[in-house]
Jmol script that loads the backbone (N, CA, C; Angstrom):
load data "model"
ATOM      1  N   MET A   1       6.726  12.792  25.735  1.00  0.00           N
ATOM      2  CA  MET A   1       8.168  12.840  25.367  1.00  0.00           C
ATOM      3  C   MET A   1       8.066  12.236  23.848  1.00  0.00           C
ATOM      4  N   PRO A   2       8.815  12.706  22.954  1.00  0.00           N
ATOM      5  CA  PRO A   2       8.738  12.096  21.690  1.00  0.00           C
ATOM      6  C   PRO A   2       9.371  10.782  21.654  1.00  0.00           C
ATOM      7  N   SER A   3      10.147  10.330  22.647  1.00  0.00           N
ATOM      8  CA  SER A   3      10.665   8.864  22.603  1.00  0.00           C
ATOM      9  C   SER A   3       9.353   7.972  22.989  1.00  0.00           C
ATOM     10  N   GLU A   4       8.357   8.440  23.647  1.00  0.00           N
ATOM     11  CA  GLU A   4       7.168   7.725  24.140  1.00  0.00           C
ATOM     12  C   GLU A   4       6.587   7.278  22.821  1.00  0.00           C
ATOM     13  N   TYR A   5       6.548   8.121  21.762  1.00  0.00           N
ATOM     14  CA  TYR A   5       5.746   7.710  20.673  1.00  0.00           C
ATOM     15  C   TYR A   5       6.370   6.425  19.879  1.00  0.00           C
ATOM     16  N   PHE A   6       7.732   6.296  19.994  1.00  0.00           N
ATOM     17  CA  PHE A   6       8.471   5.174  19.328  1.00  0.00           C
ATOM     18  C   PHE A   6       8.191   3.983  20.336  1.00  0.00           C
ATOM     19  N   THR A   7       8.329   4.196  21.530  1.00  0.00           N
ATOM     20  CA  THR A   7       8.147   2.911  22.393  1.00  0.00           C
ATOM     21  C   THR A   7       6.724   2.379  22.611  1.00  0.00           C
ATOM     22  N   ALA A   8       5.808   3.262  22.171  1.00  0.00           N
ATOM     23  CA  ALA A   8       4.257   2.839  22.210  1.00  0.00           C
ATOM     24  C   ALA A   8       4.171   1.979  20.918  1.00  0.00           C
ATOM     25  N   GLY A   9       5.102   1.764  20.037  1.00  0.00           N
ATOM     26  CA  GLY A   9       4.898   0.862  18.914  1.00  0.00           C
ATOM     27  C   GLY A   9       4.155   1.539  17.749  1.00  0.00           C
ATOM     28  N   ASN A  10       3.976   2.771  17.570  1.00  0.00           N
ATOM     29  CA  ASN A  10       3.227   3.380  16.619  1.00  0.00           C
ATOM     30  C   ASN A  10       4.102   3.780  15.346  1.00  0.00           C
ATOM     31  N   ILE A  11       5.328   3.997  15.616  1.00  0.00           N
ATOM     32  CA  ILE A  11       6.295   4.520  14.714  1.00  0.00           C
ATOM     33  C   ILE A  11       7.517   3.385  14.409  1.00  0.00           C
ATOM     34  N   TYR A  12       8.000   3.382  13.223  1.00  0.00           N
ATOM     35  CA  TYR A  12       9.041   2.536  12.915  1.00  0.00           C
ATOM     36  C   TYR A  12      10.098   3.510  12.041  1.00  0.00           C
ATOM     37  N   VAL A  13      11.243   3.219  12.297  1.00  0.00           N
ATOM     38  CA  VAL A  13      12.339   4.051  11.660  1.00  0.00           C
ATOM     39  C   VAL A  13      13.050   3.002  10.619  1.00  0.00           C
ATOM     40  N   GLY A  14      13.459   3.498   9.539  1.00  0.00           N
ATOM     41  CA  GLY A  14      14.509   2.753   8.795  1.00  0.00           C
ATOM     42  C   GLY A  14      15.870   2.869   9.078  1.00  0.00           C
ATOM     43  N   CYS A  15      16.747   2.357   8.937  1.00  0.00           N
ATOM     44  CA  CYS A  15      18.180   2.535   9.067  1.00  0.00           C
ATOM     45  C   CYS A  15      18.916   2.273   7.873  1.00  0.00           C
ATOM     46  N   GLU A  16      20.139   2.700   7.782  1.00  0.00           N
ATOM     47  CA  GLU A  16      21.054   2.436   6.779  1.00  0.00           C
ATOM     48  C   GLU A  16      21.995   1.223   7.256  1.00  0.00           C
ATOM     49  N   ALA A  17      22.316   0.334   6.297  1.00  0.00           N
ATOM     50  CA  ALA A  17      22.998  -0.766   6.566  1.00  0.00           C
ATOM     51  C   ALA A  17      24.265  -0.627   7.605  1.00  0.00           C
ATOM     52  N   ALA A  18      24.892   0.562   7.153  1.00  0.00           N
ATOM     53  CA  ALA A  18      26.254   0.883   7.811  1.00  0.00           C
ATOM     54  C   ALA A  18      26.059   1.876   8.844  1.00  0.00           C
ATOM     55  N   GLU A  19      25.006   2.339   9.222  1.00  0.00           N
ATOM     56  CA  GLU A  19      24.606   3.496  10.267  1.00  0.00           C
ATOM     57  C   GLU A  19      25.474   2.999  11.580  1.00  0.00           C
ATOM     58  N   LYS A  20      26.552   3.742  12.007  1.00  0.00           N
ATOM     59  CA  LYS A  20      27.370   3.448  13.148  1.00  0.00           C
ATOM     60  C   LYS A  20      26.744   3.665  14.435  1.00  0.00           C
ATOM     61  N   SER A  21      25.624   4.394  14.492  1.00  0.00           N
ATOM     62  CA  SER A  21      24.951   4.657  15.731  1.00  0.00           C
ATOM     63  C   SER A  21      23.732   3.730  15.997  1.00  0.00           C
ATOM     64  N   LEU A  22      23.643   2.732  14.989  1.00  0.00           N
ATOM     65  CA  LEU A  22      22.530   1.840  15.178  1.00  0.00           C
ATOM     66  C   LEU A  22      22.492   1.186  16.555  1.00  0.00           C
ATOM     67  N   PRO A  23      23.621   0.636  17.132  1.00  0.00           N
ATOM     68  CA  PRO A  23      23.431  -0.258  18.418  1.00  0.00           C
ATOM     69  C   PRO A  23      22.683   0.788  19.511  1.00  0.00           C
ATOM     70  N   TRP A  24      23.348   2.125  19.533  1.00  0.00           N
ATOM     71  CA  TRP A  24      22.696   3.110  20.450  1.00  0.00           C
ATOM     72  C   TRP A  24      21.376   3.482  20.325  1.00  0.00           C
ATOM     73  N   VAL A  25      21.008   3.539  18.984  1.00  0.00           N
ATOM     74  CA  VAL A  25      19.611   3.847  18.816  1.00  0.00           C
ATOM     75  C   VAL A  25      18.451   2.738  19.097  1.00  0.00           C
ATOM     76  N   ALA A  26      19.269   1.421  18.811  1.00  0.00           N
ATOM     77  CA  ALA A  26      18.373   0.393  19.212  1.00  0.00           C
ATOM     78  C   ALA A  26      18.298   0.017  20.768  1.00  0.00           C
ATOM     79  N   GLN A  27      19.370   0.566  21.501  1.00  0.00           N
ATOM     80  CA  GLN A  27      19.326   0.559  22.950  1.00  0.00           C
ATOM     81  C   GLN A  27      18.417   1.578  23.391  1.00  0.00           C
ATOM     82  N   PHE A  28      18.564   2.962  22.847  1.00  0.00           N
ATOM     83  CA  PHE A  28      17.764   4.105  23.365  1.00  0.00           C
ATOM     84  C   PHE A  28      16.221   3.864  23.059  1.00  0.00           C
ATOM     85  N   LEU A  29      15.897   3.559  21.803  1.00  0.00           N
ATOM     86  CA  LEU A  29      14.353   3.696  21.411  1.00  0.00           C
ATOM     87  C   LEU A  29      13.818   2.349  21.650  1.00  0.00           C
ATOM     88  N   GLY A  30      14.666   1.333  21.667  1.00  0.00           N
ATOM     89  CA  GLY A  30      14.122   0.015  21.558  1.00  0.00           C
ATOM     90  C   GLY A  30      14.248  -0.790  20.355  1.00  0.00           C
ATOM     91  N   ALA A  31      14.720  -1.869  20.101  1.00  0.00           N
ATOM     92  CA  ALA A  31      14.925  -2.811  18.941  1.00  0.00           C
ATOM     93  C   ALA A  31      13.805  -3.138  18.187  1.00  0.00           C
ATOM     94  N   ASP A  32      12.615  -2.823  18.635  1.00  0.00           N
ATOM     95  CA  ASP A  32      11.331  -3.364  18.115  1.00  0.00           C
ATOM     96  C   ASP A  32      10.700  -2.391  17.055  1.00  0.00           C
ATOM     97  N   HIS A  33      11.433  -1.254  16.959  1.00  0.00           N
ATOM     98  CA  HIS A  33      10.965  -0.140  16.201  1.00  0.00           C
ATOM     99  C   HIS A  33      11.850   0.322  14.962  1.00  0.00           C
ATOM    100  N   ILE A  34      12.683  -0.581  14.560  1.00  0.00           N
ATOM    101  CA  ILE A  34      13.663  -0.273  13.473  1.00  0.00           C
ATOM    102  C   ILE A  34      13.612  -1.395  12.471  1.00  0.00           C
ATOM    103  N   ALA A  35      13.465  -0.930  11.326  1.00  0.00           N
ATOM    104  CA  ALA A  35      13.465  -1.918  10.111  1.00  0.00           C
ATOM    105  C   ALA A  35      14.577  -1.618   9.008  1.00  0.00           C
ATOM    106  N   PHE A  36      14.959  -2.552   8.440  1.00  0.00           N
ATOM    107  CA  PHE A  36      15.868  -2.472   7.474  1.00  0.00           C
ATOM    108  C   PHE A  36      15.197  -1.820   6.105  1.00  0.00           C
ATOM    109  N   PRO A  37      15.819  -0.857   5.796  1.00  0.00           N
ATOM    110  CA  PRO A  37      15.217  -0.145   4.589  1.00  0.00           C
ATOM    111  C   PRO A  37      15.227  -0.882   3.218  1.00  0.00           C
ATOM    112  N   THR A  38      14.340  -0.995   2.541  1.00  0.00           N
ATOM    113  CA  THR A  38      14.251  -1.387   1.357  1.00  0.00           C
ATOM    114  C   THR A  38      13.386  -0.724   0.313  1.00  0.00           C
ATOM    115  N   ALA A  39      13.937  -0.175  -0.701  1.00  0.00           N
ATOM    116  CA  ALA A  39      13.470   0.566  -1.734  1.00  0.00           C
ATOM    117  C   ALA A  39      13.589  -0.390  -3.086  1.00  0.00           C
ATOM    118  N   PHE A  40      14.065  -1.654  -2.785  1.00  0.00           N
ATOM    119  CA  PHE A  40      14.466  -2.329  -3.958  1.00  0.00           C
ATOM    120  C   PHE A  40      13.211  -2.519  -4.855  1.00  0.00           C
ATOM    121  N   PRO A  41      13.389  -2.413  -6.152  1.00  0.00           N
ATOM    122  CA  PRO A  41      14.655  -2.334  -6.802  1.00  0.00           C
ATOM    123  C   PRO A  41      14.966  -0.921  -7.331  1.00  0.00           C
ATOM    124  N   HIS A  42      14.429   0.228  -6.688  1.00  0.00           N
ATOM    125  CA  HIS A  42      14.597   1.502  -6.940  1.00  0.00           C
ATOM    126  C   HIS A  42      16.072   1.870  -7.380  1.00  0.00           C
ATOM    127  N   THR A  43      16.931   1.576  -6.397  1.00  0.00           N
ATOM    128  CA  THR A  43      18.191   2.245  -6.673  1.00  0.00           C
ATOM    129  C   THR A  43      19.358   1.160  -6.622  1.00  0.00           C
ATOM    130  N   PHE A  44      19.003  -0.086  -6.367  1.00  0.00           N
ATOM    131  CA  PHE A  44      19.983  -1.289  -6.239  1.00  0.00           C
ATOM    132  C   PHE A  44      19.603  -2.408  -7.132  1.00  0.00           C
ATOM    133  N   THR A  45      20.656  -2.864  -7.687  1.00  0.00           N
ATOM    134  CA  THR A  45      20.475  -4.136  -8.426  1.00  0.00           C
ATOM    135  C   THR A  45      20.102  -5.227  -7.373  1.00  0.00           C
ATOM    136  N   PHE A  46      19.722  -6.393  -7.695  1.00  0.00           N
ATOM    137  CA  PHE A  46      19.360  -7.509  -6.806  1.00  0.00           C
ATOM    138  C   PHE A  46      20.752  -7.898  -6.129  1.00  0.00           C
ATOM    139  N   GLU A  47      21.668  -7.984  -7.011  1.00  0.00           N
ATOM    140  CA  GLU A  47      23.075  -8.431  -6.304  1.00  0.00           C
ATOM    141  C   GLU A  47      23.338  -7.256  -5.472  1.00  0.00           C
ATOM    142  N   ARG A  48      23.397  -6.116  -5.581  1.00  0.00           N
ATOM    143  CA  ARG A  48      23.790  -5.010  -4.608  1.00  0.00           C
ATOM    144  C   ARG A  48      22.877  -5.101  -3.363  1.00  0.00           C
ATOM    145  N   PHE A  49      21.556  -5.387  -3.511  1.00  0.00           N
ATOM    146  CA  PHE A  49      20.721  -5.645  -2.282  1.00  0.00           C
ATOM    147  C   PHE A  49      21.286  -6.810  -1.587  1.00  0.00           C
ATOM    148  N   VAL A  50      21.708  -7.724  -2.131  1.00  0.00           N
ATOM    149  CA  VAL A  50      21.857  -8.908  -1.319  1.00  0.00           C
ATOM    150  C   VAL A  50      23.305  -8.594  -0.584  1.00  0.00           C
ATOM    151  N   GLU A  51      24.271  -7.861  -1.272  1.00  0.00           N
ATOM    152  CA  GLU A  51      25.570  -7.546  -0.666  1.00  0.00           C
ATOM    153  C   GLU A  51      25.023  -6.512   0.540  1.00  0.00           C
ATOM    154  N   GLU A  52      24.248  -5.689   0.438  1.00  0.00           N
ATOM    155  CA  GLU A  52      23.934  -4.803   1.686  1.00  0.00           C
ATOM    156  C   GLU A  52      23.292  -5.651   2.699  1.00  0.00           C
ATOM    157  N   VAL A  53      22.555  -6.550   2.414  1.00  0.00           N
ATOM    158  CA  VAL A  53      21.866  -7.205   3.580  1.00  0.00           C
ATOM    159  C   VAL A  53      23.057  -8.260   4.000  1.00  0.00           C
ATOM    160  N   ARG A  54      23.750  -8.883   3.300  1.00  0.00           N
ATOM    161  CA  ARG A  54      25.017  -9.726   3.961  1.00  0.00           C
ATOM    162  C   ARG A  54      25.993  -8.974   4.759  1.00  0.00           C
ATOM    163  N   GLY A  55      26.244  -7.694   4.417  1.00  0.00           N
ATOM    164  CA  GLY A  55      27.030  -6.730   4.999  1.00  0.00           C
ATOM    165  C   GLY A  55      26.368  -6.415   6.649  1.00  0.00           C
ATOM    166  N   PHE A  56      25.013  -6.103   6.431  1.00  0.00           N
ATOM    167  CA  PHE A  56      24.409  -5.851   7.662  1.00  0.00           C
ATOM    168  C   PHE A  56      24.547  -7.141   8.672  1.00  0.00           C
ATOM    169  N   ILE A  57      24.351  -8.418   8.115  1.00  0.00           N
ATOM    170  CA  ILE A  57      24.426  -9.511   8.980  1.00  0.00           C
ATOM    171  C   ILE A  57      25.782  -9.674   9.570  1.00  0.00           C
ATOM    172  N   GLU A  58      26.726  -9.159   8.934  1.00  0.00           N
ATOM    173  CA  GLU A  58      28.094  -9.505   9.248  1.00  0.00           C
ATOM    174  C   GLU A  58      28.690  -8.501  10.203  1.00  0.00           C
ATOM    175  N   ARG A  59      27.819  -7.520  10.366  1.00  0.00           N
ATOM    176  CA  ARG A  59      28.404  -6.510  11.385  1.00  0.00           C
ATOM    177  C   ARG A  59      28.877  -6.978  12.726  1.00  0.00           C
ATOM    178  N   LYS A  60      29.902  -6.649  13.343  1.00  0.00           N
ATOM    179  CA  LYS A  60      30.391  -7.187  14.583  1.00  0.00           C
ATOM    180  C   LYS A  60      29.712  -6.281  15.568  1.00  0.00           C
ATOM    181  N   ASP A  61      29.343  -5.123  15.545  1.00  0.00           N
ATOM    182  CA  ASP A  61      28.688  -4.414  16.614  1.00  0.00           C
ATOM    183  C   ASP A  61      27.095  -4.567  16.962  1.00  0.00           C
ATOM    184  N   LEU A  62      26.585  -5.692  16.002  1.00  0.00           N
ATOM    185  CA  LEU A  62      25.246  -5.954  16.258  1.00  0.00           C
ATOM    186  C   LEU A  62      25.029  -7.269  16.624  1.00  0.00           C
ATOM    187  N   PRO A  63      24.346  -7.574  17.681  1.00  0.00           N
ATOM    188  CA  PRO A  63      24.193  -8.919  18.121  1.00  0.00           C
ATOM    189  C   PRO A  63      23.233  -9.590  17.024  1.00  0.00           C
ATOM    190  N   PRO A  64      23.300 -10.890  16.810  1.00  0.00           N
ATOM    191  CA  PRO A  64      22.498 -11.665  15.905  1.00  0.00           C
ATOM    192  C   PRO A  64      21.042 -11.367  16.170  1.00  0.00           C
ATOM    193  N   ASP A  65      20.611 -11.429  17.352  1.00  0.00           N
ATOM    194  CA  ASP A  65      19.124 -11.267  17.629  1.00  0.00           C
ATOM    195  C   ASP A  65      18.587  -9.903  17.349  1.00  0.00           C
ATOM    196  N   LEU A  66      19.301  -8.636  17.302  1.00  0.00           N
ATOM    197  CA  LEU A  66      19.012  -7.374  16.848  1.00  0.00           C
ATOM    198  C   LEU A  66      19.056  -7.362  15.328  1.00  0.00           C
ATOM    199  N   SER A  67      19.915  -7.913  14.627  1.00  0.00           N
ATOM    200  CA  SER A  67      19.978  -8.058  13.166  1.00  0.00           C
ATOM    201  C   SER A  67      18.630  -8.931  12.722  1.00  0.00           C
ATOM    202  N   ARG A  68      18.364  -9.877  13.398  1.00  0.00           N
ATOM    203  CA  ARG A  68      17.092 -10.556  12.994  1.00  0.00           C
ATOM    204  C   ARG A  68      15.770  -9.696  13.158  1.00  0.00           C
ATOM    205  N   LYS A  69      15.895  -8.890  14.201  1.00  0.00           N
ATOM    206  CA  LYS A  69      14.734  -8.069  14.494  1.00  0.00           C
ATOM    207  C   LYS A  69      14.612  -6.861  13.393  1.00  0.00           C
ATOM    208  N   ILE A  70      15.524  -6.487  13.051  1.00  0.00           N
ATOM    209  CA  ILE A  70      15.694  -5.257  12.158  1.00  0.00           C
ATOM    210  C   ILE A  70      15.508  -5.789  10.686  1.00  0.00           C
ATOM    211  N   LEU A  71      15.939  -7.038  10.340  1.00  0.00           N
ATOM    212  CA  LEU A  71      15.770  -7.751   9.023  1.00  0.00           C
ATOM    213  C   LEU A  71      14.408  -8.364   8.774  1.00  0.00           C
ATOM    214  N   TRP A  72      13.941  -9.093   9.850  1.00  0.00           N
ATOM    215  CA  TRP A  72      12.739  -9.881   9.616  1.00  0.00           C
ATOM    216  C   TRP A  72      11.690  -9.547  10.531  1.00  0.00           C
ATOM    217  N   ASP A  73      11.896  -9.722  11.969  1.00  0.00           N
ATOM    218  CA  ASP A  73      10.783  -9.612  12.786  1.00  0.00           C
ATOM    219  C   ASP A  73      10.046  -8.169  12.873  1.00  0.00           C
ATOM    220  N   ASN A  74      10.776  -7.192  12.835  1.00  0.00           N
ATOM    221  CA  ASN A  74      10.152  -5.920  12.878  1.00  0.00           C
ATOM    222  C   ASN A  74       9.126  -5.530  11.478  1.00  0.00           C
ATOM    223  N   PRO A  75       9.980  -5.887  10.300  1.00  0.00           N
ATOM    224  CA  PRO A  75       9.048  -5.513   8.988  1.00  0.00           C
ATOM    225  C   PRO A  75       8.027  -6.440   8.966  1.00  0.00           C
ATOM    226  N   LYS A  76       8.154  -7.739   9.436  1.00  0.00           N
ATOM    227  CA  LYS A  76       7.017  -8.669   9.353  1.00  0.00           C
ATOM    228  C   LYS A  76       5.747  -8.168  10.155  1.00  0.00           C
ATOM    229  N   ARG A  77       5.957  -7.575  11.350  1.00  0.00           N
ATOM    230  CA  ARG A  77       4.962  -7.046  12.327  1.00  0.00           C
ATOM    231  C   ARG A  77       4.404  -5.729  11.557  1.00  0.00           C
ATOM    232  N   LEU A  78       5.312  -4.891  10.950  1.00  0.00           N
ATOM    233  CA  LEU A  78       5.064  -3.484  10.355  1.00  0.00           C
ATOM    234  C   LEU A  78       3.953  -3.804   9.306  1.00  0.00           C
ATOM    235  N   TYR A  79       4.238  -4.665   8.456  1.00  0.00           N
ATOM    236  CA  TYR A  79       3.444  -4.999   7.284  1.00  0.00           C
ATOM    237  C   TYR A  79       2.326  -6.094   7.469  1.00  0.00           C
ATOM    238  N   GLY A  80       2.293  -6.568   8.662  1.00  0.00           N
ATOM    239  CA  GLY A  80       1.287  -7.550   9.024  1.00  0.00           C
ATOM    240  C   GLY A  80       1.436  -8.796   8.149  1.00  0.00           C
ATOM    241  N   ILE A  81       2.657  -9.131   7.960  1.00  0.00           N
ATOM    242  CA  ILE A  81       2.879 -10.541   7.207  1.00  0.00           C
ATOM    243  C   ILE A  81       2.666 -11.570   8.028  1.00  0.00           C
TER     244      ILE A  81
END
end "model"
wireframe off; spacefill off
backbone 0.3
color backbone group
């Protein structure tokens, strides 16, 4: 099944900061395969990027551990940092 490709850890997906379905996607696919999208500085100023991250952290529908995975843990693993 396609979901098995995600749960095997071979594919990561980016999410939009305000994506309303994100809690459901994280529950269905697993929180270990989602990364915060950054194409900075392509379309955002630094200030706008900071606002996006801050707004993401302040979302009430995402537990802090999920926000941390999406913002830090998963990208760190993806890029081998």
